[in-house]
N, C-alpha and C positions, 0 to 999 in steps of 0.2 A: 631210330632207323639205321640199319647197318649199311656199310659202304656198298655192298652189292646191290641192295635195294635202291640206294641213291643213284647208282649208275643206271639201273634199269628204268627207273621212273624219270629221272632227270628233272631239271627245272630250266626253262628257256625264256622265261618272261614272255614278252610278246614276239620274240624272234621265232623263226622256223626252227623246230627242234634239231634239224640237221645242221644248223649254223653254229650253235653254241650250247654248252651245258654250263649253267651257273652252278658253281660249287659254293652255294650260299644257302642259309636256312631262312626261309620266309618267316617273319615274325610280325606281330601286331604291336605298333608303337605309336603313341600319340605325338604329333608334331609339337615343337616348341617355337614360339614366335621368335623372330630374328633378334629383337632387342634383348629378350630374356636369355636366349642362347648365347649371344655374344657376351653378356655380363657373366654368365656362369662359366664360360670357357676362360675369359680373361682373369677372373678371380681365382681360378683353380678349383672351383667347387665341382666342376664336371669336366671330364675329358670330351673332346669334340666327338669321339666315336660313340658316345652315349646319348647324343642328341641329334634330331633331324629337324630342319626347318620345313615348314609347309611348302608344298609344290602346287602351283596353280597353272591352269591353261594359259598360254600366251594370248595377249589381246590381239585384235586384228592388225593394229599397226606393227607390233613386234613380229607377228607371223609373216607379214608382208616383207619385213626386213630380212627375216630368215630365208624366205623364198628367193629374194634378190641375191642374197649371199650364196645360196645354193646354185642359182643360175650362173653366177659369176665364177665360182670356184670349184664346182663339182668336177669339171674336166681335169683340173690340176690334182685334185685328190685321186682321181682314177689313175692318172699317169704316175703319181708318187707311189700308189699301191702296187702298180705293175713293177716299178723299179725295185721296190722292197721285196716283192715276191720273187723276182728274178734273182736277187741276191741270196735269199733264203733257199732257193731251189738249186743253187750252184753246186752244193755238195751231193745232190742226187738222191739223198734219203729224206723222206718226209719228216719234218719235225713235229713236235707237239707245241701248239700255240697256246699261250697262257696269257689272256688279257687281264690287265689290272682294272678291276671294276671301279667306276663304270665307264669312264671316258675312253678307255682302251677297247671296250667291247665292239663298237661299230667298226673300228679299224681292224680288229682281229677277225670279225666276220668277213670283211672284204678281203683280207689276206687269205683266209681259208678258202674262199671261193676262187680267188685268183690262182692260188697254188693248184687247185683242182683243174682249172682251165689249162694249166701247164703240165698236167699229168701226174700231180702228186696229191695224194689224199692225206690231209693233215687233221688230226683231231684238234678241237678247239674248246678250251675251257675259259671261264672267267672267274677269277678269285679275288679275294680281298687282301689289300695291304694297307696298314694303318700306321701313320707316323707315331713313333714313340711306343707302339705296341707290336710292330712287326708284321710279318706275312702270315697267312693262315697255314700253319703247319699241317693241320688235318687235310686240307685240300691238296697240298704238295704231296703228302703221303699217298693219297688216293691216286694222283696222276702218276707217280713213280711206280705204284703197284700195277696200274693198268698199262703203262707204256715204259717199261724199265729200260729200253734201249734207245729211246728217242731223245734227241737234244731238245731242251725246252727253250723257246724264245718268249720273253715277256714283252707284251705289246701294250703300248700306251699311245695316246694321241699326239702329245707334244711334251716338251719340257719347258719350265719357266726359269726358276733359279737352280733347278737340279735336285730339289729336296727328295723327290720320289726315287731318283736314281741312287742317292746316298742311302736312303732307307732300304732299298732293295739289296744293295751290297751288304749293308750291316745285317739285315734280317736273314739273308741267305747264309752268311758266315755263321750266324748264331744257330740257324737250323742245321747246317752241316755238322757243326761241333756236337750238337745234341744227338744226332742220329748216327753219325759215323758210318754213312753208307756211300761215301764218295761225294765230292762237291758238285753242286749245281752252279754252273757259271751264271753270273748276273747279266745275261744277254738281253739288254733292253733295246727294243725296236720301236721307233716313233716316226711319224711323218715329218715333224719339224723339231730339231734339237737346238732350241735357242741357247741352252745352257752349255752345250758342248760336252754332254755327259753320257750320251747313248752309245751303245755298241754299234748300232746301225741306224741310219736315218736317211730320208730322201733329200734332206737339205737343212738349212738353218735359217730360212726366211720366216719372218713373223707375218704369215698370211692367215686369213680367217678360214679355219676348217669349219664347215657349216655345222657340224654336230656340236661344236663348242657353244653355239648360241642357245640351244635348248637343253633341258635337263632330261628327265625321265622319258619324255615323249619322243625322244630320238635314241633312247638307250634301253629299249625293251621294257619300259614301264617299271624299271627297277630303281630303287632309291640308292643314294650313297650307302656304302656298307657301314654296319654298326657292330659294336662289340660291347654289349651290356650283359654281364654274367647273370643278372637277374632274369634275363630272357633266354639265355643260351646255356646249355649244359657243357661240361668240360670236353666232351667228345664231338660237339657240334661244330660245323663250319661257322665262320663269321655270319652275321645276319644281314638281312635287308628287308625292306617293306615293298610289297607289290602294289603299285600305284593304280589300283583298279578304277579309281574315280577319274583318271585321265584317259581311260580307254577310248572315249569318243574323239579325242584329240591326238591319238597316237600316230606318229609318222615313221616309226621304227622300220617297218618292212619296206615302206615306200622309199625311204632313204637309201638303204643298202641295195634294194632291187634296182633303183634308177642308176646309181653309180656302177653297180655290177654290169648293167647293160653296156655302159660306156667302156668298162674294162674288157668285156668280151669282144667288143668291136675293135679295140686296140690289139687284142691277141689275134683276132682273125686277120688283121692287117699286118701281122708280123711284128707287133709291138711298136710299129711306127717310129723306129729309131730310138726307142727308150732303152738305155743301157741298164744293167744291174746297178742298184744303188751302191756307191762306194764312199763311205764316210771315213775320211782319213784322220790321222792324229793331228795333222795341220788344220783340218776343218774344225775339229773339236777345240783345239787350242784357240783358234780365232774367235769362235763363238763364246768360249769361256771368258776370254779377255774382254770382249764386248760387254758381256753381262756384268762382269766385275766393275768395269768403268761406269756402267749405268747405275748399278746399285750404290756406288760411292757418290756419284753426282746427285742422285735423287735424295739420298740420305743427308748430304750436306746442305743442299738448297732448301729442302723441306724440313730440316731439323728433326729427322727421324733417326733415332739411334737403334731401334729394334728392326732388324732387317726383315723379320717375319711379317711386318706390316706392309711391306712393299711387294706388290704382285705384278711382275713384269710380263709383257706379251699380251696380245689380244685375247687369247684363250683364258689366261689367268685373270686378266683384268675384267673380262666379262663375267666369269663365275664369281669373282669377289663381289661385284655389284649385285648379281642375282641372289646370293645367299649370305652375304655378310653385311656389315654396316660401313659403307665407304665414307672416307673423310673427304677425298677429292679424286678426280680422274684426270690424268695427264694424257693428252693426245698430241701426236705430231701434226695431224691435220684433221680437224673436226669434220671436214667435208669429204674426206677420203671414203670411198665406198665401204672399205672394211671396218670403218669406225662408226658408221651411221647408227647401227643398232646399239652400240655402247653409249653414244651420245643420247639416244632416246631413253635408254635405261637410266643413265645418270640424271637426266632431267626429271624422269618419273620419280626417282628416289630422292630428289632434292640435293644431289651431290654436286658441288662446284666442279666446273670443267676448266682446266688450264691448258693453254696451247703452248707446247714446247716443240718448235719446229726441228730442233736438233736431236730429238729422241731417236735412237737407233731402232726402236720398236714402234709398232703402231700405237700402242697405248700402255699405260701403267696405272694401276689403281692402288691408292693408299687406304689401308684399313683404319677406321677411327679408333682411337684409344679411349677406353671407358674407365678412367681412373687408374690407379696403380695395381698392377698384377701382383698376386701373392707368390708367384714363382715364374721362372723364365717361360716364355710362351713356347709351345710346340708349333712348328710351322704347319698351319692348317690349309694353306693354299695348295694348288697342285691339281694334277689331273687324275693320277691313278687312284690314290686313296680318296680323292674327292671330298675332303672335309669341308665343312662350312655350311 
């Protein structure tokens, strides 16, 4: 399929086609059970982008925890999105929003809609970035061809240790050197920048963004992205699986529609005192130092020498338990509202829970080591590339 055909037909998962265009190739790929996947990745037999764990509908208890998290934190997400959109709109020219699939996609949809409420029509795409394998150059080529004069903002949900930001910088430098068409700045935009590595963020608090709790059922029924050359041609975008078996359980449009209604109400009321997001060097430095201290403390107390096994922050901790093999879960307060879903998940998976009141984050998950790895691990946690 040519690029022109891709743009005309589009692929929007279960989102409204006006909200996002996924620059991904839908493929058919059998899931791999979590234990086998973990063993193949840790042994070096497979790269994480060549495997997908099965995704299931949430049980009634977990869905109730998601709904409670949404009721508690949706207003904060709405306010943070408004603050970010005001910052992106400050230049007056509508940007091109490029979400990092898949955790960035619901945030990108909300930013696109909010910019529209502020009078700026911004195109929105969702593309793949994979640690150790880079960003999808075919997708970037297409966006540059369609919008040669627009500044690209790369959108994600949150940062944990900062692995996706480092990969974005490295991959864009490699892309720029290969194309020689002028640099693309690695302008990363997130709701919460725990690692202090984003160009723009609404803050650095470890709060539960409700979309972090669910997988495909709040992200357009699109899987984590994959890059298996047995399934994809050299000119194809990176791949994904459309999770049609989860259609009866999909909350994607409900999620963005409900938060967008709150955003529109804020805009009608003159933003209700919400200033444009301003993420300073001092903010970033403070968050980076906090994360470095946390990683050192957890590594020393738990005897973990491989930092890739440590998944800090409630978003990373949740996704690690959902899709990896957790060794244990550390929580500052197991009764805290933002930790309840994680405690339920850990108990369901049989992962021990340790209470660390001094944690600067809501939670941290440690990944179980399955024997000696044949090579250094690639960092598979994170939001943008969503490995695991």
